[in-house]
A tleap script that builds the chain and sets N, CA, C and O, in Angstrom:
source leaprc.protein.ff14SB
mol = sequence {
  NMET VAL LEU ILE GLN ILE ILE ALA MET ALA
  GLY VAL VAL PHE LEU SER ARG TYR LEU PHE
  LEU GLU PRO LYS LEU PRO LEU ARG PHE GLY
  PRO HIE LEU HIE ARG PHE LEU SER TYR SER
  GLY PRO ALA ILE LEU THR VAL ILE TRP ALA
  PRO ILE VAL PHE MET PRO GLU GLN SER LEU
  TRP ILE HIE TRP HIE ASN PRO TYR LEU TRP
  GLY ALA LEU THR ALA GLY VAL ILE SER TRP
  LYS THR LYS ASN VAL LEU LEU THR THR VAL
  LEU SER MET MET VAL PHE LEU ILE LEU HIE
  LEU VAL VAL PHE PRO CALA
}
set mol.1.N position { 0.820 -1.201 0.000 }
set mol.1.CA position { 0.000 0.000 0.000 }
set mol.1.C position { 0.859 1.256 0.000 }
set mol.1.O position { 0.559 2.221 -0.704 }
set mol.2.N position { 1.931 1.242 0.795 }
set mol.2.CA position { 2.809 2.405 0.866 }
set mol.2.C position { 3.491 2.636 -0.476 }
set mol.2.O position { 3.652 3.777 -0.909 }
set mol.3.N position { 3.887 1.560 -1.126 }
set mol.3.CA position { 4.541 1.683 -2.432 }
set mol.3.C position { 3.597 2.310 -3.458 }
set mol.3.O position { 4.027 3.117 -4.282 }
set mol.4.N position { 2.339 1.952 -3.414 }
set mol.4.CA position { 1.355 2.545 -4.333 }
set mol.4.C position { 1.204 4.038 -4.055 }
set mol.4.O position { 1.109 4.832 -4.991 }
set mol.5.N position { 1.181 4.427 -2.794 }
set mol.5.CA position { 1.078 5.842 -2.446 }
set mol.5.C position { 2.312 6.615 -2.912 }
set mol.5.O position { 2.191 7.732 -3.415 }
set mol.6.N position { 3.489 6.030 -2.746 }
set mol.6.CA position { 4.713 6.700 -3.189 }
set mol.6.C position { 4.709 6.880 -4.696 }
set mol.6.O position { 5.057 7.953 -5.188 }
set mol.7.N position { 4.324 5.855 -5.434 }
set mol.7.CA position { 4.266 5.947 -6.895 }
set mol.7.C position { 3.218 6.972 -7.322 }
set mol.7.O position { 3.456 7.743 -8.252 }
set mol.8.N position { 2.066 6.993 -6.659 }
set mol.8.CA position { 1.020 7.960 -6.994 }
set mol.8.C position { 1.492 9.393 -6.747 }
set mol.8.O position { 1.265 10.271 -7.580 }
set mol.9.N position { 2.145 9.635 -5.613 }
set mol.9.CA position { 2.645 10.981 -5.318 }
set mol.9.C position { 3.740 11.386 -6.296 }
set mol.9.O position { 3.806 12.544 -6.709 }
set mol.10.N position { 4.598 10.443 -6.666 }
set mol.10.CA position { 5.633 10.740 -7.662 }
set mol.10.C position { 4.995 11.118 -8.992 }
set mol.10.O position { 5.458 12.033 -9.674 }
set mol.11.N position { 3.935 10.411 -9.357 }
set mol.11.CA position { 3.227 10.748 -10.592 }
set mol.11.C position { 2.588 12.125 -10.543 }
set mol.11.O position { 2.657 12.877 -11.515 }
set mol.12.N position { 1.971 12.459 -9.428 }
set mol.12.CA position { 1.351 13.777 -9.278 }
set mol.12.C position { 2.404 14.879 -9.367 }
set mol.12.O position { 2.202 15.880 -10.054 }
set mol.13.N position { 3.519 14.697 -8.676 }
set mol.13.CA position { 4.583 15.706 -8.703 }
set mol.13.C position { 5.158 15.836 -10.104 }
set mol.13.O position { 5.351 16.951 -10.588 }
set mol.14.N position { 5.436 14.716 -10.764 }
set mol.14.CA position { 5.990 14.774 -12.113 }
set mol.14.C position { 5.034 15.465 -13.075 }
set mol.14.O position { 5.444 16.345 -13.832 }
set mol.15.N position { 3.767 15.077 -13.053 }
set mol.15.CA position { 2.809 15.685 -13.980 }
set mol.15.C position { 2.620 17.172 -13.723 }
set mol.15.O position { 2.510 17.954 -14.667 }
set mol.16.N position { 2.583 17.567 -12.466 }
set mol.16.CA position { 2.411 18.992 -12.190 }
set mol.16.C position { 3.622 19.787 -12.660 }
set mol.16.O position { 3.471 20.892 -13.182 }
set mol.17.N position { 4.810 19.242 -12.483 }
set mol.17.CA position { 6.008 19.942 -12.960 }
set mol.17.C position { 6.056 19.950 -14.483 }
set mol.17.O position { 6.400 20.966 -15.088 }
set mol.18.N position { 5.717 18.830 -15.103 }
set mol.18.CA position { 5.781 18.719 -16.546 }
set mol.18.C position { 4.790 19.663 -17.219 }
set mol.18.O position { 5.127 20.332 -18.197 }
set mol.19.N position { 3.582 19.715 -16.699 }
set mol.19.CA position { 2.566 20.570 -17.313 }
set mol.19.C position { 2.937 22.042 -17.241 }
set mol.19.O position { 2.657 22.800 -18.170 }
set mol.20.N position { 3.566 22.452 -16.145 }
set mol.20.CA position { 3.873 23.867 -15.985 }
set mol.20.C position { 5.208 24.271 -16.595 }
set mol.20.O position { 5.395 25.439 -16.934 }
set mol.21.N position { 6.135 23.339 -16.741 }
set mol.21.CA position { 7.481 23.707 -17.171 }
set mol.21.C position { 7.812 23.314 -18.603 }
set mol.21.O position { 8.794 23.814 -19.152 }
set mol.22.N position { 7.046 22.455 -19.217 }
set mol.22.CA position { 7.341 22.030 -20.586 }
set mol.22.C position { 6.933 23.136 -21.568 }
set mol.22.O position { 5.749 23.448 -21.691 }
set mol.23.N position { 7.915 23.729 -22.268 }
set mol.23.CA position { 7.580 24.851 -23.162 }
set mol.23.C position { 6.803 24.434 -24.413 }
set mol.23.O position { 6.180 25.290 -25.042 }
set mol.24.N position { 6.813 23.167 -24.794 }
set mol.24.CA position { 6.135 22.733 -26.012 }
set mol.24.C position { 4.632 22.547 -25.815 }
set mol.24.O position { 3.892 22.468 -26.796 }
set mol.25.N position { 4.177 22.477 -24.587 }
set mol.25.CA position { 2.738 22.335 -24.343 }
set mol.25.C position { 2.049 23.691 -24.506 }
set mol.25.O position { 2.601 24.715 -24.103 }
set mol.26.N position { 0.861 23.706 -25.088 }
set mol.26.CA position { 0.159 24.983 -25.320 }
set mol.26.C position { -0.583 25.486 -24.077 }
set mol.26.O position { -1.706 25.978 -24.185 }
set mol.27.N position { 0.029 25.367 -22.921 }
set mol.27.CA position { -0.596 25.784 -21.674 }
set mol.27.C position { 0.017 27.125 -21.251 }
set mol.27.O position { 1.194 27.188 -20.894 }
set mol.28.N position { -0.773 28.176 -21.294 }
set mol.28.CA position { -0.293 29.511 -20.924 }
set mol.28.C position { -1.201 30.092 -19.844 }
set mol.28.O position { -2.408 29.850 -19.830 }
set mol.29.N position { -0.600 30.857 -18.947 }
set mol.29.CA position { -1.346 31.448 -17.843 }
set mol.29.C position { -1.461 32.943 -18.016 }
set mol.29.O position { -0.609 33.589 -18.626 }
set mol.30.N position { -2.535 33.478 -17.464 }
set mol.30.CA position { -2.731 34.917 -17.477 }
set mol.30.C position { -1.937 35.574 -16.356 }
set mol.30.O position { -1.371 34.886 -15.507 }
set mol.31.N position { -1.894 36.901 -16.351 }
set mol.31.CA position { -1.118 37.607 -15.324 }
set mol.31.C position { -1.670 37.423 -13.910 }
set mol.31.O position { -0.906 37.456 -12.946 }
set mol.32.N position { -2.973 37.232 -13.773 }
set mol.32.CA position { -3.553 37.041 -12.437 }
set mol.32.C position { -3.102 35.716 -11.831 }
set mol.32.O position { -2.788 35.658 -10.642 }
set mol.33.N position { -3.065 34.659 -12.627 }
set mol.33.CA position { -2.621 33.360 -12.127 }
set mol.33.C position { -1.123 33.386 -11.826 }
set mol.33.O position { -0.675 32.787 -10.848 }
set mol.34.N position { -0.343 34.082 -12.667 }
set mol.34.CA position { 1.094 34.227 -12.381 }
set mol.34.C position { 1.311 34.937 -11.050 }
set mol.34.O position { 2.163 34.533 -10.258 }
set mol.35.N position { 0.554 35.979 -10.808 }
set mol.35.CA position { 0.678 36.716 -9.542 }
set mol.35.C position { 0.259 35.838 -8.364 }
set mol.35.O position { 0.907 35.843 -7.317 }
set mol.36.N position { -0.822 35.090 -8.541 }
set mol.36.CA position { -1.287 34.192 -7.491 }
set mol.36.C position { -0.247 33.119 -7.189 }
set mol.36.O position { 0.012 32.823 -6.023 }
set mol.37.N position { 0.345 32.541 -8.212 }
set mol.37.CA position { 1.340 31.488 -8.022 }
set mol.37.C position { 2.660 32.010 -7.456 }
set mol.37.O position { 3.450 31.231 -6.924 }
set mol.38.N position { 2.908 33.313 -7.563 }
set mol.38.CA position { 4.151 33.859 -7.015 }
set mol.38.C position { 4.184 33.785 -5.488 }
set mol.38.O position { 5.253 33.896 -4.888 }
set mol.39.N position { 3.034 33.600 -4.860 }
set mol.39.CA position { 2.984 33.473 -3.405 }
set mol.39.C position { 3.205 32.042 -2.922 }
set mol.39.O position { 3.356 31.825 -1.720 }
set mol.40.N position { 3.229 31.078 -3.807 }
set mol.40.CA position { 3.327 29.685 -3.378 }
set mol.40.C position { 4.704 29.357 -2.801 }
set mol.40.O position { 4.788 28.592 -1.840 }
set mol.41.N position { 5.773 29.903 -3.350 }
set mol.41.CA position { 7.116 29.643 -2.812 }
set mol.41.C position { 7.283 30.103 -1.380 }
set mol.41.O position { 7.669 29.304 -0.527 }
set mol.42.N position { 7.004 31.376 -1.082 }
set mol.42.CA position { 7.101 31.816 0.312 }
set mol.42.C position { 6.151 31.072 1.253 }
set mol.42.O position { 6.493 30.840 2.412 }
set mol.43.N position { 4.980 30.701 0.775 }
set mol.43.CA position { 4.040 29.976 1.630 }
set mol.43.C position { 4.592 28.595 1.991 }
set mol.43.O position { 4.505 28.176 3.145 }
set mol.44.N position { 5.153 27.893 1.021 }
set mol.44.CA position { 5.710 26.564 1.284 }
set mol.44.C position { 6.922 26.673 2.206 }
set mol.44.O position { 7.073 25.870 3.127 }
set mol.45.N position { 7.781 27.657 1.967 }
set mol.45.CA position { 8.948 27.822 2.835 }
set mol.45.C position { 8.541 28.152 4.270 }
set mol.45.O position { 9.178 27.687 5.215 }
set mol.46.N position { 7.500 28.938 4.439 }
set mol.46.CA position { 7.014 29.255 5.785 }
set mol.46.C position { 6.490 28.011 6.480 }
set mol.46.O position { 6.716 27.826 7.676 }
set mol.47.N position { 5.798 27.162 5.748 }
set mol.47.CA position { 5.302 25.916 6.325 }
set mol.47.C position { 6.464 25.027 6.767 }
set mol.47.O position { 6.331 24.271 7.729 }
set mol.48.N position { 7.594 25.109 6.079 }
set mol.48.CA position { 8.753 24.293 6.438 }
set mol.48.C position { 9.476 24.868 7.648 }
set mol.48.O position { 9.772 24.131 8.588 }
set mol.49.N position { 9.770 26.175 7.649 }
set mol.49.CA position { 10.633 26.712 8.707 }
set mol.49.C position { 9.893 27.050 9.996 }
set mol.49.O position { 10.491 26.972 11.069 }
set mol.50.N position { 8.638 27.416 9.934 }
set mol.50.CA position { 7.944 27.857 11.145 }
set mol.50.C position { 7.883 26.783 12.238 }
set mol.50.O position { 8.161 27.103 13.393 }
set mol.51.N position { 7.539 25.546 11.939 }
set mol.51.CA position { 7.547 24.546 13.021 }
set mol.51.C position { 8.949 24.272 13.571 }
set mol.51.O position { 9.106 23.983 14.757 }
set mol.52.N position { 9.957 24.362 12.716 }
set mol.52.CA position { 11.334 24.133 13.173 }
set mol.52.C position { 11.755 25.231 14.142 }
set mol.52.O position { 12.390 24.949 15.158 }
set mol.53.N position { 11.412 26.459 13.843 }
set mol.53.CA position { 11.839 27.592 14.663 }
set mol.53.C position { 11.021 27.703 15.940 }
set mol.53.O position { 11.588 27.890 17.017 }
set mol.54.N position { 9.711 27.593 15.845 }
set mol.54.CA position { 8.854 27.852 16.993 }
set mol.54.C position { 8.507 26.611 17.818 }
set mol.54.O position { 8.055 26.732 18.956 }
set mol.55.N position { 8.713 25.421 17.252 }
set mol.55.CA position { 8.357 24.198 17.969 }
set mol.55.C position { 9.469 23.146 17.877 }
set mol.55.O position { 9.187 22.014 17.485 }
set mol.56.N position { 10.712 23.472 18.221 }
set mol.56.CA position { 11.779 22.475 18.078 }
set mol.56.C position { 11.663 21.313 19.049 }
set mol.56.O position { 12.237 20.252 18.803 }
set mol.57.N position { 10.945 21.484 20.131 }
set mol.57.CA position { 10.770 20.415 21.123 }
set mol.57.C position { 9.316 19.965 21.205 }
set mol.57.O position { 8.849 19.568 22.273 }
set mol.58.N position { 8.603 20.024 20.093 }
set mol.58.CA position { 7.219 19.568 19.951 }
set mol.58.C position { 6.215 20.371 20.765 }
set mol.58.O position { 5.074 19.939 20.932 }
set mol.59.N position { 6.614 21.521 21.270 }
set mol.59.CA position { 5.672 22.433 21.913 }
set mol.59.C position { 6.144 23.856 21.625 }
set mol.59.O position { 7.323 24.090 21.360 }
set mol.60.N position { 5.220 24.786 21.679 }
set mol.60.CA position { 5.547 26.164 21.354 }
set mol.60.C position { 6.641 26.688 22.281 }
set mol.60.O position { 6.502 26.638 23.503 }
set mol.61.N position { 7.740 27.197 21.692 }
set mol.61.CA position { 8.884 27.639 22.476 }
set mol.61.C position { 9.325 29.020 21.981 }
set mol.61.O position { 10.216 29.130 21.139 }
set mol.62.N position { 8.699 30.055 22.508 }
set mol.62.CA position { 9.078 31.430 22.184 }
set mol.62.C position { 9.723 31.997 23.434 }
set mol.62.O position { 9.054 32.554 24.305 }
set mol.63.N position { 11.027 31.843 23.502 }
set mol.63.CA position { 11.787 32.262 24.661 }
set mol.63.C position { 13.161 32.703 24.178 }
set mol.63.O position { 13.615 32.270 23.119 }
set mol.64.N position { 13.819 33.550 24.938 }
set mol.64.CA position { 15.112 34.057 24.482 }
set mol.64.C position { 16.204 32.997 24.555 }
set mol.64.O position { 17.311 33.242 24.075 }
set mol.65.N position { 15.937 31.833 25.135 }
set mol.65.CA position { 16.877 30.715 25.133 }
set mol.65.C position { 16.753 29.836 23.889 }
set mol.65.O position { 17.461 28.836 23.776 }
set mol.66.N position { 15.889 30.179 22.974 }
set mol.66.CA position { 15.643 29.376 21.779 }
set mol.66.C position { 16.658 29.738 20.694 }
set mol.66.O position { 16.530 30.796 20.079 }
set mol.67.N position { 17.671 28.888 20.435 }
set mol.67.CA position { 18.667 29.214 19.410 }
set mol.67.C position { 18.088 29.181 17.999 }
set mol.67.O position { 18.601 29.856 17.106 }
set mol.68.N position { 17.029 28.406 17.788 }
set mol.68.CA position { 16.382 28.369 16.475 }
set mol.68.C position { 15.769 29.729 16.148 }
set mol.68.O position { 15.852 30.209 15.018 }
set mol.69.N position { 15.160 30.331 17.147 }
set mol.69.CA position { 14.547 31.644 16.956 }
set mol.69.C position { 15.605 32.700 16.670 }
set mol.69.O position { 15.419 33.530 15.780 }
set mol.70.N position { 16.709 32.686 17.407 }
set mol.70.CA position { 17.781 33.645 17.163 }
set mol.70.C position { 18.420 33.443 15.790 }
set mol.70.O position { 18.749 34.415 15.110 }
set mol.71.N position { 18.596 32.191 15.383 }
set mol.71.CA position { 19.137 31.926 14.048 }
set mol.71.C position { 18.219 32.427 12.954 }
set mol.71.O position { 18.680 32.983 11.958 }
set mol.72.N position { 16.906 32.231 13.133 }
set mol.72.CA position { 15.944 32.707 12.141 }
set mol.72.C position { 15.889 34.227 12.092 }
set mol.72.O position { 15.823 34.814 11.011 }
set mol.73.N position { 15.917 34.865 13.255 }
set mol.73.CA position { 15.926 36.330 13.280 }
set mol.73.C position { 17.192 36.884 12.636 }
set mol.73.O position { 17.140 37.870 11.900 }
set mol.74.N position { 18.328 36.247 12.915 }
set mol.74.CA position { 19.590 36.655 12.290 }
set mol.74.C position { 19.505 36.515 10.779 }
set mol.74.O position { 19.914 37.413 10.043 }
set mol.75.N position { 18.975 35.387 10.314 }
set mol.75.CA position { 18.837 35.173 8.875 }
set mol.75.C position { 17.930 36.222 8.242 }
set mol.75.O position { 18.223 36.721 7.156 }
set mol.76.N position { 16.841 36.556 8.910 }
set mol.76.CA position { 15.940 37.571 8.372 }
set mol.76.C position { 16.584 38.932 8.257 }
set mol.76.O position { 16.434 39.610 7.241 }
set mol.77.N position { 17.303 39.341 9.292 }
set mol.77.CA position { 17.953 40.659 9.270 }
set mol.77.C position { 19.070 40.706 8.227 }
set mol.77.O position { 19.176 41.676 7.477 }
set mol.78.N position { 19.898 39.671 8.177 }
set mol.78.CA position { 21.010 39.663 7.223 }
set mol.78.C position { 20.493 39.633 5.790 }
set mol.78.O position { 21.022 40.333 4.926 }
set mol.79.N position { 19.464 38.828 5.532 }
set mol.79.CA position { 18.942 38.776 4.160 }
set mol.79.C position { 18.277 40.085 3.765 }
set mol.79.O position { 18.342 40.494 2.605 }
set mol.80.N position { 17.645 40.734 4.713 }
set mol.80.CA position { 17.003 42.020 4.429 }
set mol.80.C position { 18.048 43.087 4.124 }
set mol.80.O position { 17.860 43.899 3.218 }
set mol.81.N position { 19.154 43.088 4.880 }
set mol.81.CA position { 20.168 44.124 4.702 }
set mol.81.C position { 21.084 43.868 3.507 }
set mol.81.O position { 21.429 44.806 2.787 }
set mol.82.N position { 21.488 42.604 3.281 }
set mol.82.CA position { 22.517 42.339 2.271 }
set mol.82.C position { 21.978 41.766 0.971 }
set mol.82.O position { 22.600 41.956 -0.074 }
set mol.83.N position { 20.853 41.077 0.994 }
set mol.83.CA position { 20.291 40.383 -0.174 }
set mol.83.C position { 21.263 39.334 -0.728 }
set mol.83.O position { 21.237 39.034 -1.922 }
set mol.84.N position { 22.121 38.777 0.139 }
set mol.84.CA position { 23.117 37.795 -0.254 }
set mol.84.C position { 22.771 36.461 0.392 }
set mol.84.O position { 22.825 36.328 1.615 }
set mol.85.N position { 22.416 35.477 -0.422 }
set mol.85.CA position { 21.951 34.191 0.098 }
set mol.85.C position { 23.069 33.439 0.808 }
set mol.85.O position { 22.853 32.896 1.891 }
set mol.86.N position { 24.253 33.400 0.221 }
set mol.86.CA position { 25.358 32.659 0.825 }
set mol.86.C position { 25.770 33.272 2.164 }
set mol.86.O position { 25.950 32.550 3.145 }
set mol.87.N position { 25.918 34.577 2.210 }
set mol.87.CA position { 26.277 35.248 3.454 }
set mol.87.C position { 25.210 35.024 4.527 }
set mol.87.O position { 25.534 34.768 5.687 }
set mol.88.N position { 23.948 35.120 4.138 }
set mol.88.CA position { 22.845 34.891 5.074 }
set mol.88.C position { 22.892 33.478 5.637 }
set mol.88.O position { 22.753 33.279 6.844 }
set mol.89.N position { 23.085 32.507 4.769 }
set mol.89.CA position { 23.108 31.114 5.199 }
set mol.89.C position { 24.258 30.845 6.151 }
set mol.89.O position { 24.064 30.249 7.210 }
set mol.90.N position { 25.458 31.280 5.780 }
set mol.90.CA position { 26.641 30.989 6.591 }
set mol.90.C position { 26.573 31.692 7.949 }
set mol.90.O position { 26.805 31.064 8.982 }
set mol.91.N position { 26.262 32.969 7.953 }
set mol.91.CA position { 26.242 33.713 9.215 }
set mol.91.C position { 25.123 33.247 10.147 }
set mol.91.O position { 25.332 33.114 11.353 }
set mol.92.N position { 23.952 33.001 9.598 }
set mol.92.CA position { 22.859 32.554 10.475 }
set mol.92.C position { 23.120 31.148 11.010 }
set mol.92.O position { 22.744 30.841 12.141 }
set mol.93.N position { 23.754 30.296 10.220 }
set mol.93.CA position { 24.117 28.972 10.734 }
set mol.93.C position { 25.189 29.074 11.811 }
set mol.93.O position { 25.163 28.324 12.787 }
set mol.94.N position { 26.127 29.993 11.639 }
set mol.94.CA position { 27.152 30.189 12.663 }
set mol.94.C position { 26.527 30.677 13.965 }
set mol.94.O position { 26.867 30.187 15.042 }
set mol.95.N position { 25.615 31.640 13.868 }
set mol.95.CA position { 24.935 32.144 15.066 }
set mol.95.C position { 24.162 31.021 15.740 }
set mol.95.O position { 24.230 30.866 16.960 }
set mol.96.N position { 23.430 30.239 14.963 }
set mol.96.CA position { 22.665 29.139 15.538 }
set mol.96.C position { 23.580 28.128 16.225 }
set mol.96.O position { 23.320 27.724 17.358 }
set mol.97.N position { 24.660 27.715 15.537 }
set mol.97.CA position { 25.542 26.702 16.117 }
set mol.97.C position { 26.243 27.202 17.380 }
set mol.97.O position { 26.383 26.454 18.348 }
set mol.98.N position { 26.679 28.448 17.374 }
set mol.98.CA position { 27.319 28.991 18.574 }
set mol.98.C position { 26.324 29.037 19.732 }
set mol.98.O position { 26.655 28.656 20.855 }
set mol.99.N position { 25.123 29.497 19.462 }
set mol.99.CA position { 24.112 29.545 20.525 }
set mol.99.C position { 23.718 28.147 20.989 }
set mol.99.O position { 23.581 27.902 22.187 }
set mol.100.N position { 23.540 27.241 20.050 }
set mol.100.CA position { 23.061 25.901 20.377 }
set mol.100.C position { 24.129 25.071 21.108 }
set mol.100.O position { 23.805 24.319 22.027 }
set mol.101.N position { 25.387 25.204 20.706 }
set mol.101.CA position { 26.437 24.362 21.267 }
set mol.101.C position { 27.198 25.002 22.423 }
set mol.101.O position { 27.694 24.293 23.299 }
set mol.102.N position { 27.297 26.335 22.439 }
set mol.102.CA position { 28.138 27.005 23.439 }
set mol.102.C position { 27.313 27.779 24.457 }
set mol.102.O position { 27.472 27.579 25.661 }
set mol.103.N position { 26.448 28.646 23.996 }
set mol.103.CA position { 25.747 29.547 24.913 }
set mol.103.C position { 24.602 28.848 25.641 }
set mol.103.O position { 24.482 28.973 26.860 }
set mol.104.N position { 23.755 28.112 24.910 }
set mol.104.CA position { 22.604 27.436 25.515 }
set mol.104.C position { 22.703 25.920 25.321 }
set mol.104.O position { 21.806 25.341 24.708 }
set mol.105.N position { 23.743 25.258 25.810 }
set mol.105.CA position { 23.819 23.802 25.597 }
set mol.105.C position { 22.729 23.082 26.386 }
set mol.105.O position { 22.324 23.510 27.467 }
set mol.106.N position { 22.278 21.988 25.814 }
set mol.106.CA position { 21.190 21.233 26.479 }
set mol.106.C position { 21.684 20.365 27.596 }
set mol.106.O position { 20.892 19.678 28.240 }
savepdb mol mol.pdb
quit
């Protein structure tokens, strides 16, 4: 049963990517749909990072001892100021690791 579900999901993902990305298909979108779809990337990324940052121990953890929260805030500020993905990634990971391993060890 699990194998059938995996194959079905792979088919859905492949077809959705193929239909939208294959230039030879006569499928074109209007500007309203393009604008609507431009929000899907940030929405998916928020669904991924929000539970990691706010619920690292399976319960809501908004406290100044939360290294995940400090790493995310650092990443937000650095990306806003520099617009550099590599710098944002490296510096925010360094802040997180220093806080997680040195300042607030478990």
